[in-house]
C-alpha positions as CSV (number, residue, x, y, z in Angstrom):
1,M,-33.7,0.9,-33.3
2,G,-35.9,-1.4,-31.2
3,T,-38.9,-3.4,-32.4
4,P,-41.0,-1.5,-35.6
5,M,-44.5,-0.6,-34.8
6,T,-46.9,-2.4,-36.6
7,P,-49.0,0.6,-38.3
8,I,-52.3,1.6,-37.0
9,A,-54.1,1.9,-40.1
10,S,-57.8,2.4,-39.9
11,R,-58.5,0.0,-37.0
12,P,-61.7,0.7,-34.7
13,L,-60.3,3.1,-31.9
14,L,-60.9,0.6,-29.2
15,V,-58.3,-1.9,-31.1
16,S,-55.7,0.7,-31.7
17,A,-55.7,1.7,-27.9
18,I,-55.5,-1.8,-27.1
19,R,-52.5,-2.2,-29.2
20,L,-51.1,1.0,-27.9
21,L,-51.5,0.3,-24.3
22,R,-50.2,-4.0,-25.1
23,P,-46.7,-2.8,-23.0
24,F,-49.1,-1.8,-19.9
25,W,-51.7,-4.1,-20.1
26,R,-51.4,-5.3,-16.8
27,L,-51.6,-1.6,-14.9
28,A,-54.1,-0.7,-17.8
29,L,-56.3,-3.7,-17.0
30,A,-55.9,-3.0,-13.0
31,A,-56.7,0.5,-13.6
32,T,-59.8,-0.4,-16.1
33,L,-61.2,-3.2,-13.5
34,S,-61.2,-0.7,-10.7
35,G,-63.0,1.9,-12.4
36,M,-65.7,-0.6,-13.4
37,A,-66.1,-1.7,-9.8
38,S,-66.8,1.9,-8.9
39,G,-68.9,2.3,-11.4
40,L,-70.9,-0.5,-10.5
41,A,-70.4,0.0,-6.8
42,T,-72.4,3.4,-7.5
43,A,-75.0,1.7,-9.2
44,W,-75.3,-0.8,-6.0
45,L,-75.5,1.9,-3.9
46,L,-78.3,3.1,-5.5
47,A,-80.1,0.2,-5.3
48,S,-79.1,-0.2,-1.4
49,I,-80.7,3.6,-1.1
50,N,-83.9,2.5,-2.9
51,D,-84.0,-0.4,-0.7
52,A,-83.8,1.9,2.6
53,L,-86.5,4.2,1.6
54,H,-88.9,1.5,1.0
55,S,-88.1,-1.0,4.2
56,D,-90.1,-0.8,6.9
57,Q,-86.8,-1.8,9.1
58,G,-85.1,1.6,8.1
59,A,-81.5,2.2,8.1
60,T,-80.6,-1.1,9.6
61,P,-76.6,-1.0,10.9
62,A,-76.1,-3.9,8.5
63,L,-77.3,-1.5,5.7
64,L,-75.1,1.1,6.9
65,L,-72.1,-0.8,7.4
66,G,-73.0,-2.1,3.6
67,F,-73.7,1.8,2.5
68,A,-70.3,2.6,3.7
69,G,-68.5,-0.3,2.3
70,L,-70.0,0.7,-1.2
71,C,-69.0,4.3,-0.8
72,L,-65.2,3.4,0.0
73,V,-65.1,0.9,-2.9
74,T,-66.4,4.0,-5.2
75,V,-63.8,6.4,-4.2
76,A,-61.1,4.0,-4.3
77,G,-61.9,2.8,-7.5
78,E,-62.6,6.2,-9.7
79,V,-59.0,7.4,-7.7
80,A,-57.2,3.9,-9.0
81,S,-58.7,4.0,-12.2
82,D,-58.0,8.2,-12.9
83,L,-54.3,7.5,-11.6
84,G,-53.7,4.5,-13.3
85,N,-55.1,5.1,-16.4
86,S,-53.7,8.7,-16.4
87,Y,-50.1,6.9,-16.0
88,V,-50.4,4.5,-18.6
89,G,-52.4,6.6,-21.2
90,Q,-49.2,9.1,-21.1
91,Q,-46.5,6.3,-20.7
92,A,-48.4,4.7,-23.9
93,V,-48.2,8.2,-25.7
94,A,-44.6,8.7,-24.6
95,V,-43.6,5.6,-26.4
96,L,-45.8,6.8,-29.5
97,R,-43.9,10.3,-29.6
98,T,-40.6,8.1,-29.5
99,E,-41.4,5.5,-32.1
100,L,-42.8,8.1,-34.6
101,T,-39.8,10.4,-34.0
102,D,-37.2,7.1,-34.4
103,R,-39.5,6.4,-37.6
104,I,-38.5,10.0,-39.0
105,L,-34.9,9.7,-38.1
106,S,-34.7,6.4,-39.7
107,A,-36.7,7.1,-42.6
108,P,-35.2,7.6,-46.2
109,I,-34.6,11.5,-47.0
110,D,-36.5,11.2,-50.5
111,R,-39.7,9.9,-48.2
112,I,-39.5,12.9,-45.6
113,E,-39.0,15.6,-48.7
114,R,-42.3,13.8,-50.3
115,F,-44.1,13.6,-47.1
116,R,-43.4,17.5,-46.2
117,T,-42.4,18.8,-43.3
118,H,-46.0,20.5,-42.6
119,R,-47.4,17.3,-42.7
120,I,-45.2,15.5,-40.0
121,T,-45.4,18.4,-37.5
122,A,-49.2,18.5,-37.6
123,V,-48.8,14.8,-36.6
124,L,-46.3,14.7,-33.9
125,N,-47.8,18.4,-32.5
126,H,-51.6,17.8,-33.1
127,D,-52.5,14.1,-33.4
128,V,-50.3,12.8,-30.8
129,E,-51.7,15.7,-28.6
130,V,-55.8,14.3,-29.3
131,L,-54.6,11.0,-28.4
132,S,-52.7,12.2,-25.0
133,N,-55.7,14.5,-24.2
134,F,-58.0,11.7,-24.7
135,T,-55.9,8.9,-22.2
136,F,-57.1,11.6,-19.5
137,A,-60.9,10.9,-20.1
138,F,-60.3,7.3,-20.6
139,S,-61.0,6.3,-16.8
140,S,-63.7,8.6,-16.2
141,L,-65.1,7.1,-19.5
142,A,-64.5,3.2,-18.1
143,I,-66.6,4.3,-14.6
144,A,-69.3,6.0,-16.5
145,F,-69.5,3.0,-18.5
146,A,-69.8,0.9,-15.3
147,V,-72.1,2.9,-13.5
148,T,-74.5,2.8,-16.4
149,L,-74.0,-1.0,-17.2
150,G,-74.8,-1.7,-13.4
151,G,-77.9,0.9,-13.5
152,L,-79.2,-1.1,-16.5
153,V,-79.2,-4.2,-14.9
154,Y,-80.8,-3.3,-11.0
155,L,-83.5,-1.9,-13.7
156,L,-84.0,-5.3,-15.5
157,I,-84.1,-7.0,-12.2
158,L,-86.5,-4.4,-10.9
159,S,-89.2,-4.8,-13.5
160,P,-88.4,-6.4,-17.0
161,L,-91.3,-5.2,-18.9
162,M,-90.2,-1.4,-18.0
163,S,-86.8,-2.6,-18.9
164,L,-88.3,-3.5,-22.5
165,V,-89.5,0.2,-22.9
166,A,-86.3,1.9,-21.8
167,A,-84.2,-0.5,-23.8
168,V,-86.3,0.4,-27.2
169,A,-85.9,4.1,-26.6
170,L,-82.1,3.5,-25.3
171,A,-82.1,1.8,-29.2
172,L,-83.7,4.5,-30.7
173,G,-81.2,7.0,-29.3
174,M,-78.3,5.1,-30.0
175,T,-79.2,4.6,-33.9
176,V,-79.6,8.6,-33.8
177,H,-76.2,9.2,-31.9
178,M,-74.3,6.4,-34.7
179,R,-75.4,8.4,-37.3
180,A,-74.4,11.7,-36.0
181,R,-71.0,9.7,-35.2
182,S,-70.6,9.1,-38.6
183,R,-71.5,12.7,-39.8
184,G,-69.5,14.4,-37.2
185,R,-66.1,12.2,-37.7
186,A,-66.2,12.8,-41.2
187,G,-66.2,16.6,-40.5
188,F,-63.7,16.6,-37.9
189,D,-61.7,14.4,-40.6
190,A,-61.9,17.5,-43.4
191,A,-61.2,19.8,-40.6
192,R,-58.1,18.1,-39.9
193,R,-57.0,18.0,-43.6
194,L,-57.2,21.9,-43.4
195,Q,-54.8,21.5,-40.4
196,D,-51.8,20.6,-42.7
197,E,-52.6,23.5,-44.8
198,L,-52.8,26.0,-41.4
199,Q,-49.7,24.6,-40.4
200,Q,-48.1,25.3,-44.1
201,Q,-49.3,28.7,-43.8
202,Y,-48.0,29.4,-40.5
203,H,-44.6,28.4,-41.8
204,A,-45.1,30.9,-44.6
205,I,-45.8,34.1,-42.3
206,S,-42.9,33.0,-40.2
207,E,-40.4,32.3,-43.1
208,G,-41.7,34.8,-45.2
209,A,-41.9,37.9,-42.8
210,K,-39.8,39.9,-44.6
211,E,-41.1,39.4,-48.1
212,L,-45.1,39.8,-46.8
213,R,-43.8,43.1,-45.2
214,I,-42.7,44.4,-48.8
215,S,-45.9,43.1,-50.6
216,R,-49.1,44.6,-48.9
217,P,-51.1,42.7,-51.7
218,R,-49.9,39.6,-51.0
219,R,-49.8,40.4,-47.4
220,L,-53.6,40.9,-47.7
221,H,-53.9,38.1,-49.6
222,M,-52.7,36.0,-47.1
223,R,-54.8,37.5,-44.4
224,A,-57.9,37.4,-46.1
225,V,-57.6,34.3,-48.2
226,R,-55.1,31.6,-47.4
227,L,-55.1,32.0,-43.7
228,G,-58.8,33.5,-43.5
229,G,-60.3,31.2,-45.3
230,T,-58.3,27.8,-43.4
231,I,-59.2,29.3,-40.3
232,A,-62.4,29.7,-41.0
233,G,-63.3,26.5,-43.0
234,I,-61.3,24.9,-40.0
235,R,-64.2,26.7,-37.7
236,D,-67.0,25.8,-39.7
237,L,-66.4,22.2,-40.4
238,R,-65.9,21.7,-35.9
239,I,-68.9,23.4,-35.7
240,R,-71.0,21.5,-37.9
241,A,-69.5,18.3,-36.2
242,M,-69.9,19.7,-32.6
243,R,-73.5,20.5,-33.6
244,T,-74.3,17.4,-34.9
245,Y,-73.2,15.6,-31.6
246,M,-74.9,18.0,-29.7
247,S,-78.3,17.9,-31.4
248,A,-78.3,14.3,-31.1
249,N,-77.6,14.6,-27.5
250,A,-80.7,16.8,-27.1
251,F,-82.7,14.2,-28.8
252,G,-81.2,11.7,-25.9
253,S,-82.2,14.1,-23.3
254,V,-86.0,14.5,-24.3
255,L,-86.5,10.9,-25.0
256,F,-85.2,9.8,-21.8
257,L,-87.4,12.8,-20.0
258,L,-90.1,10.9,-22.0
259,V,-89.6,7.3,-20.9
260,I,-89.9,8.3,-17.4
261,G,-93.4,10.3,-18.5
262,L,-94.3,7.3,-20.1
263,L,-93.6,5.2,-17.1
264,L,-95.6,7.3,-14.8
265,A,-98.5,7.6,-17.1
266,L,-98.4,3.6,-17.3
267,Q,-98.2,3.0,-13.6
268,S,-101.7,2.5,-12.8
269,R,-102.5,0.8,-15.9
270,L,-99.6,-2.1,-15.4
271,A,-99.7,-1.9,-11.9
272,I,-96.7,-1.1,-10.6
273,P,-95.2,-0.9,-6.9
274,A,-94.5,2.6,-6.2
275,E,-91.5,1.4,-4.5
276,V,-90.4,-0.4,-7.8
277,L,-91.3,2.7,-10.2
278,S,-89.7,5.1,-7.6
279,G,-86.8,2.8,-7.8
280,F,-86.8,2.9,-11.5
281,V,-87.0,6.7,-12.3
282,L,-84.3,7.1,-9.4
283,V,-81.6,5.1,-11.5
284,L,-83.3,6.4,-14.8
285,L,-82.1,9.8,-13.6
286,Y,-79.2,8.9,-11.9
287,I,-77.7,7.1,-14.9
288,K,-78.7,10.1,-17.1
289,G,-75.4,11.8,-16.1
290,P,-72.6,8.8,-17.1
291,L,-74.9,8.1,-20.1
292,Q,-74.5,11.7,-21.5
293,Q,-71.1,11.8,-20.4
294,L,-70.6,8.8,-22.6
295,V,-72.3,10.1,-25.4
296,A,-70.3,13.8,-25.1
297,A,-67.2,11.9,-25.3
298,L,-67.9,11.1,-29.2
299,P,-66.4,14.1,-30.2
300,A,-63.4,13.3,-28.5
301,I,-63.8,9.7,-29.6
302,G,-64.0,11.0,-33.5
303,Q,-61.2,13.2,-33.1
304,A,-59.3,10.4,-31.4
305,Q,-60.1,8.5,-34.7
306,V,-59.0,11.0,-37.2
307,A,-55.8,11.3,-35.1
308,L,-54.7,7.7,-35.4
309,H,-56.3,7.8,-38.8
310,N,-53.0,10.5,-40.0
311,I,-50.6,8.8,-37.7
312,A,-51.3,5.5,-39.2
313,A,-50.3,7.8,-42.9
314,L,-46.9,9.0,-41.0
315,E,-46.1,5.4,-39.9
316,R,-47.0,3.8,-43.9
317,A,-44.9,6.4,-45.5
318,F,-42.0,5.9,-43.3
319,A,-42.5,1.9,-43.0
320,N,-39.2,0.6,-44.3
321,P,-36.5,3.1,-41.9
322,E,-32.9,3.1,-43.3
323,D,-30.2,0.5,-41.3
324,G,-28.4,1.5,-38.5
325,L,-29.5,5.2,-38.5
326,L,-30.0,5.0,-34.5
327,E,-27.0,2.3,-33.3
328,P,-24.2,3.6,-31.8
329,V,-21.5,6.2,-32.6
330,K,-18.4,4.4,-35.0
331,S,-15.5,5.6,-36.0
332,I,-15.3,8.0,-39.1
333,P,-14.2,5.4,-41.9
334,A,-10.9,6.5,-43.9
335,M,-11.5,7.5,-47.4
336,R,-9.1,8.0,-50.3
337,R,-11.5,7.6,-53.4
338,I,-14.8,7.6,-53.9
339,E,-16.7,6.4,-56.9
340,L,-19.9,7.0,-58.9
341,V,-20.5,4.5,-61.5
342,G,-23.5,4.5,-63.7
343,V,-25.4,6.0,-60.8
344,T,-29.0,7.0,-61.5
345,Y,-32.2,8.8,-59.6
346,G,-35.4,9.7,-60.7
347,F,-38.1,11.9,-59.1
348,P,-41.9,10.8,-58.5
349,P,-43.6,12.9,-61.6
350,E,-45.2,16.1,-60.1
351,G,-47.7,18.2,-61.8
352,G,-47.2,15.5,-64.9
353,V,-43.3,16.6,-64.7
354,S,-40.2,14.4,-63.7
355,F,-37.1,14.7,-63.2
356,H,-34.4,12.3,-63.9
357,L,-30.5,12.3,-62.8
358,G,-28.0,10.5,-64.6
359,P,-26.1,7.9,-65.9
360,V,-23.4,9.3,-63.9
361,D,-19.8,8.3,-63.9
362,L,-17.4,10.6,-61.3
363,T,-14.4,10.0,-59.2
364,L,-13.7,12.1,-56.1
365,D,-10.1,12.1,-54.9
366,T,-8.7,12.7,-51.0
367,G,-7.2,16.2,-51.4
368,E,-9.4,17.3,-54.4
369,I,-11.2,20.7,-54.7
370,L,-14.0,19.8,-56.8
371,F,-16.6,22.6,-58.0
372,I,-19.9,21.6,-59.8
373,V,-21.9,24.0,-61.7
374,G,-25.0,24.3,-64.1
375,E,-28.2,26.2,-64.4
376,N,-30.9,26.1,-62.0
377,G,-32.5,22.7,-62.1
378,S,-29.1,20.8,-64.0
379,G,-29.2,18.0,-61.2
380,K,-26.4,19.8,-58.9
381,T,-28.1,19.1,-55.8
382,T,-29.4,16.0,-56.6
383,L,-25.8,14.5,-57.6
384,V,-24.8,15.9,-54.4
385,K,-27.3,14.0,-52.0
386,L,-26.7,10.6,-54.2
387,L,-22.4,11.5,-53.3
388,L,-23.5,11.7,-49.8
389,G,-25.3,8.6,-49.6
390,L,-28.7,10.6,-48.9
391,Y,-30.6,9.6,-51.8
392,E,-30.1,5.9,-53.0
393,P,-29.1,5.6,-56.5
394,R,-32.2,3.7,-58.5
395,E,-29.1,1.9,-60.9
396,G,-25.6,1.7,-60.6
397,I,-23.5,1.7,-57.4
398,I,-21.2,4.2,-55.3
399,R,-17.7,2.7,-53.9
400,L,-15.6,3.8,-51.3
401,D,-11.8,2.6,-51.8
402,G,-13.1,-0.1,-54.4
403,R,-15.7,-1.5,-51.7
404,E,-19.6,-1.0,-52.8
405,V,-21.6,1.2,-50.6
406,T,-24.4,-1.2,-49.2
407,A,-27.6,-0.5,-47.7
408,A,-25.9,-1.9,-44.7
409,S,-23.0,0.5,-44.9
410,R,-24.8,3.9,-46.4
411,D,-24.9,5.6,-43.0
412,D,-21.4,4.6,-42.0
413,Y,-20.2,6.2,-45.3
414,R,-22.1,9.2,-44.7
415,Q,-19.9,9.8,-42.0
416,L,-17.4,10.8,-44.3
417,F,-18.8,14.4,-44.8
418,S,-19.6,17.4,-43.3
419,T,-22.2,19.5,-45.3
420,V,-23.6,22.9,-45.6
421,F,-26.4,23.1,-47.8
422,A,-28.2,26.0,-49.3
423,D,-31.3,25.1,-47.4
424,Y,-29.2,24.4,-44.0
425,F,-30.5,24.0,-41.1
426,L,-28.4,25.2,-37.8
427,F,-28.2,23.5,-34.6
428,D,-27.3,25.4,-31.6
429,E,-25.7,22.6,-29.7
430,V,-22.3,21.7,-30.4
431,I,-21.5,18.2,-29.7
432,E,-18.1,17.9,-30.9
433,P,-15.1,18.6,-28.2
434,V,-14.1,22.5,-28.6
435,D,-10.6,23.7,-28.1
436,E,-11.3,27.5,-26.8
437,R,-7.9,29.2,-28.5
438,D,-8.8,27.3,-31.8
439,M,-12.5,28.3,-31.3
440,A,-11.7,32.0,-30.8
441,R,-9.4,31.8,-33.7
442,H,-11.8,30.8,-36.1
443,L,-14.4,32.9,-34.3
444,Q,-11.9,35.9,-35.0
445,R,-11.6,34.6,-39.0
446,L,-15.4,34.5,-39.4
447,E,-15.5,37.9,-37.7
448,L,-18.5,36.4,-35.4
449,V,-16.2,37.7,-32.1
450,G,-19.1,39.6,-30.0
451,K,-21.7,38.3,-31.8
452,L,-21.9,34.8,-30.1
453,S,-20.2,32.3,-27.8
454,I,-20.5,29.0,-26.3
455,R,-21.9,28.6,-23.3
456,E,-22.6,25.0,-21.8
457,G,-22.2,23.3,-25.0
458,R,-24.3,25.9,-27.0
459,F,-23.9,29.1,-29.0
460,T,-25.5,31.9,-26.9
461,T,-27.4,33.0,-30.3
462,T,-28.1,31.9,-33.6
463,D,-30.4,35.2,-34.2
464,L,-27.7,36.4,-36.9
465,S,-28.0,37.5,-40.5
466,T,-28.0,35.5,-43.5
467,G,-24.3,35.4,-43.9
468,Q,-23.1,35.4,-40.2
469,R,-25.2,32.4,-39.8
470,K,-23.6,30.8,-42.7
471,R,-20.7,31.4,-41.4
472,L,-21.3,29.7,-38.6
473,A,-22.7,26.6,-40.3
474,L,-19.1,26.1,-41.9
475,L,-17.8,26.8,-38.3
476,L,-19.7,23.7,-37.1
477,A,-18.8,21.7,-40.0
478,Y,-15.2,22.2,-39.5
479,L,-15.5,21.3,-35.8
480,E,-17.1,18.1,-36.9
481,Q,-13.5,17.2,-38.6
482,R,-15.0,14.8,-41.1
483,P,-12.7,14.3,-44.2
484,V,-14.9,15.4,-47.1
485,V,-16.8,19.0,-46.7
486,V,-19.9,20.1,-48.8
487,F,-20.7,23.5,-49.9
488,D,-23.9,24.2,-51.9
489,E,-24.0,27.7,-52.9
490,W,-22.2,29.0,-49.3
491,A,-21.0,32.1,-50.8
492,A,-24.1,33.3,-51.9
493,D,-24.8,35.3,-48.8
494,Q,-21.6,36.6,-48.2
495,D,-19.9,40.0,-49.1
496,P,-17.7,40.2,-51.9
497,A,-14.6,40.1,-49.2
498,F,-15.8,37.1,-47.8
499,R,-16.6,35.7,-51.1
500,R,-12.9,35.8,-51.7
501,I,-11.8,34.8,-48.3
502,F,-13.9,31.7,-48.8
503,Y,-12.5,30.8,-51.9
504,A,-8.9,32.3,-52.3
505,E,-8.3,31.1,-48.8
506,L,-10.4,28.6,-46.9
507,L,-10.8,26.4,-49.6
508,G,-7.2,25.9,-49.7
509,E,-6.7,25.7,-46.1
510,L,-9.4,22.7,-46.2
511,R,-7.1,21.1,-48.6
512,A,-3.7,21.8,-46.9
513,Q,-5.6,19.5,-43.7
514,G,-5.7,17.0,-46.2
515,K,-9.7,17.6,-46.8
516,T,-11.6,17.0,-49.6
517,V,-13.9,19.8,-50.5
518,V,-17.0,19.6,-52.9
519,V,-18.5,23.2,-53.9
520,I,-21.7,23.8,-55.6
521,S,-21.3,27.2,-57.1
522,H,-22.6,29.5,-59.3
523,D,-19.2,32.0,-58.7
524,D,-17.8,31.8,-62.0
525,R,-14.9,34.2,-61.8
526,Y,-13.4,32.1,-58.7
527,F,-13.5,28.1,-60.9
528,R,-9.5,28.8,-61.1
529,F,-9.5,27.6,-57.2
530,A,-11.0,24.0,-58.1
531,D,-8.8,21.3,-59.1
532,R,-11.6,20.0,-61.3
533,L,-14.7,21.7,-62.5
534,V,-18.0,19.1,-63.1
535,L,-20.9,21.1,-65.5
536,M,-24.6,20.0,-65.0
537,K,-26.4,20.2,-67.8
538,E,-30.2,18.1,-67.8
539,G,-29.5,15.6,-65.1
540,R,-26.3,14.9,-66.6
541,I,-22.5,15.5,-66.6
542,A,-22.1,17.4,-69.8
543,E,-18.0,18.2,-69.5
544,I,-15.4,17.7,-66.5
545,R,-12.3,20.3,-66.9
546,H,-8.8,19.4,-64.9
547,G,-6.5,22.2,-63.6
548,E,-5.9,25.1,-66.2
549,E,-8.7,23.8,-68.8
550,V,-10.8,25.3,-65.7
551,I,-10.2,28.7,-66.5
552,G,-12.1,29.8,-69.3
553,I,-15.6,28.0,-68.4
554,P,-18.0,30.5,-69.7
555,E,-21.0,31.7,-67.2
556,H,-22.8,28.7,-66.5
557,G,-24.8,29.9,-63.6
558,H,-26.5,33.0,-64.4
559,A,-29.3,31.9,-67.0
């Protein structure tokens, strides 16, 4: 999995940037120094131009040669800085993306469920992209900083007294900008929090498209209140933040011009030589551009800090990855019996209400068909997630053939299972070897012939009806050839004919192949096809029936 990444936390942007660039520090340092050399050469050019304008000898060969050399350093340094910093920045962002996705791939499922998908998506898409864009601006900012610094040094050499006047004005301008930056960043931070809500609403209008078509009041409410309010909120917060920065920038420009006017007014009183004043004004006017570039970058810097803060929150949430999740594939373990002994699990309270499951004692034997039934909210899916090793028991143990499943062996244990969850995700890639004749037979059996095919390791489409998509998910589970297959309300979206085929034929065929089958179901008319039936009630196993006892179970799933 690699070395865990140290959380960024709420560090200053420069410290966080240094941490991100550390693996590429040699190239980053060389590129940054090249940019600063370009900036300093530009300041030196200004000094050379000023000297040439007031020299009695005019443009001597030595001065022209020096001018050409400085031009070469300026251009070459800028190109090297742009190329180097852009390369380093994108490499660092690629590493960051890889490390963040590794954290998500290795995070416990319950952590991912609590962090919420829309927040993860916003971090990976918006925040990382903000940092990516910032890396492209880094080299130009380094050059602007060097030009400004070199110009200020030259001003100090020209006239310490006038430099003092300029320094007071710059200090005043910097104070205003620091306050503006603080207020602006608060605005960007608030706008970024609304981005999470907007991602959630985008998901809602996509996944809930049918429901929104049916209900005009909900559709109009979604447009005017939820989407409209969130989009307008992001707009207003960003405009307000940018207005704060722009006002401070305008104040700085006015202050700059006032300094030049003041120096012109004080020339005779302070007995400032004309060549010194012209050089001073020339450099001041020139560095105004780079200085404004630095100031204009404050919004981008503020947004980058907000992005780093949100990335840090994701890192902290997934700071304790599971063991071995990114190790090479191993062989699927054998299975004769799985035992849950005194297993409990509890969810953190939401809205003052918490759910607790257990303690649960349950066994699962090879070749068995086990049904798990009960009312909604009784704990069926939580029990299955514990059985699958997706949730770690708060108390109790899980044993595989008498050996305890530990944190180190939990992911190997999970490889026993193929699953089709009620909220399943359908991947379009087929990563298992496929026998074309076998595949054609299954597509025929599931009535998917003509609906799709496999081409270059992918299904040609997954744009199917809900029932067809679940049949395709069942096919993928079959192709995995795992010893245990788990179905969570698989038949709920099937027509009566397929529902009967699933219970009366497919389950028996899977058992005949030596597979163990676990089914979460509400279809009480098909309970007779189970070898054992586990009735869940309020987070506990209320009853277990075997064989003939299964027939006659009352309807538990229709409350």
